[in-house]
N, C-alpha and C positions, 0 to 999 in steps of 0.2 A: 477518508480519502476517496474512493473510486467506489462502484458499486459494487458487491459481494460476488466473486466469483469472475473477478474480469477477464480477459483473455490474452495474455500477454506470451513473447517467445523468448524464451532464451538464451540468448546469443554468446556471452562469454562468461567465464568464470573466472577470477583471478585468484590464488591462494596466496596471502602474503603476512606482511609482521606490519603494526605500529607500534609506537612506543608512548606512553601514557602514564604520566606523573610515575617516571624511572621504571616503567615496568614494558619489559616487550609480549604484545599480545599479538595473537595469531588470529587475522580475520580473513574474511571470505568475500569479494568484492563483484555483485554479478550486475547485468546490463538484461535488460529488458526490451525487447522491441513494440511500440503499439501501435497496431493498425487495426487499425485506422483511431486516430490518437481527437477525440470526439469534441464539442460545444462544452458536453456536461463536464469531461476532465478536467476543460484546461480550465474551467469556472471552479472546480474541486482546486487546483494546483494556485488559483488566483491570477492566472494567464490570461485569461480571456481575450482582452482588448489588446493583448500583442498577436494574436494570429488572428481570432476575428473580428468582424467590421458589426456595425450597430445590428442589422439585419439577421446578424447568425452564422454569415457566407467566412471561407478563409479569404483573407488578405489580398487582394491582387498585388502586389506590393511584396511580399515576401516569397522568398526561394526557400531559405533557411535560416533558423534560429536558436540560441543558446537562449535559454530563460533563467535565470535565477529563482528558485523556487524554494520555497521555507516550509517547513514540513516536521510535524513532532515526531517522534521515533514512534513504530509502528510494529504492530505483533504482525507478524507475516502468516498467513496458510496458503501451502499449496497444495493443491487438486491436482490430478491426470485428468480427470472431467467436471462439469460443471453439477454434475447431479451424484459428485461420491461422497458418501456420507460418513464414512472416516477418513479424515483427512490424515496422510501421511507423516506431514512437515507442518511445524508449527513452531515459529522461531519468536521470541520474545527479542523487544529493544533492538529493531533492524531501525539503521539510519538509511534515509534515504538524502540521496547527494545531492547539494544545492543546486545541481546544473542539470537541465531538460535537453536535449536538442530537439528539435522539431524540421522536416523539412516538409515542404508543400510537393507532392505527388500532379503536377497536372499531365501530365500524358496518361491518365487514367480520368474511364468516366464512370462515374463521378470523381470530382477531383478529389484527392484525401491528405490525409495530414498523419504523416507519421513523426512517431518519439522515442528518443530512447531515454528509459530512465534507469539511474544507476543507485544498487543498494545493497549497505553495507553491513555487517553483522560477525560479531566473535563466532569461531570454529561450532558447529551445531555436534549434535553425536553423531560416530563414526555412520550410522546407518542414513542422518539425514544427510551427510555430507554426503557420502555416495550417490545419493539420489539426485542429488542436485547438480553434481557432475557429471551423471551420465542423461542428465536432462538438458544438456545444451543443444539446440536448434527443432527444439520443440515447445511447444505451444502448454503451459500450464494456467493455470485457473486458480487466480491469487483472491485473498481477500483482505485486505489490510482494517487493522483497529489501533487505534488512535491508544497509546501505553498509558495516557491519563483519563483519558475515559475510563478504562479498567478500572484502576485506582479510586474514580469517585465510585464508580458501581461498584466497586468491592467495600465501602467504607456505610453504604447505603442499606447492604444488606446484613451486615454486620453490627446493625442498630436493633436492639429490640422492638419489639412491635407496639403500639402503642395499646394500653391496658384499659378499657371503659371498664365502670361501676354496671352491674345489670340492673337494669332496667324492668319495670311489669310488676308481677305476682310477685317475686321472690324479694323483691328491693324495700329493705324499712328507712324508715324516716328518722333519725338521730335528736 
């Protein structure tokens, strides 16, 4: 989805429940501020033409926009710094909420776009939940990986290697 270790500020954490298939599940909803929201990020979410003109500049007529996005479930990895080797929080099956709010900040030089992204996931472990709850208003370095990609990669890894008959001096003709 985005480049690995994308810096985002966690601005809000909501603990709630939802009912799915007559089962009540506890979920966490996190809001992240992304500043600047770049052309490459807009490309990743297929909303480039909404925010940027053909030359890659922010559109003049836009002040605030709410864009519909469609992203498959992600595996989300939190880090406290971009060079942190041991990741403290890894969350599977993170849903990227379908709406992204982007605001053009024209009072800055250069003009920038800021965006708010919402993520929803089932309650993680107590240690992970504490890390997230204590991380509000802090910058985290997030890495997103599509869950489907992991399934495809795993299937390839599970296959037997191709075995070839030996050739050369030890080979015999039948």
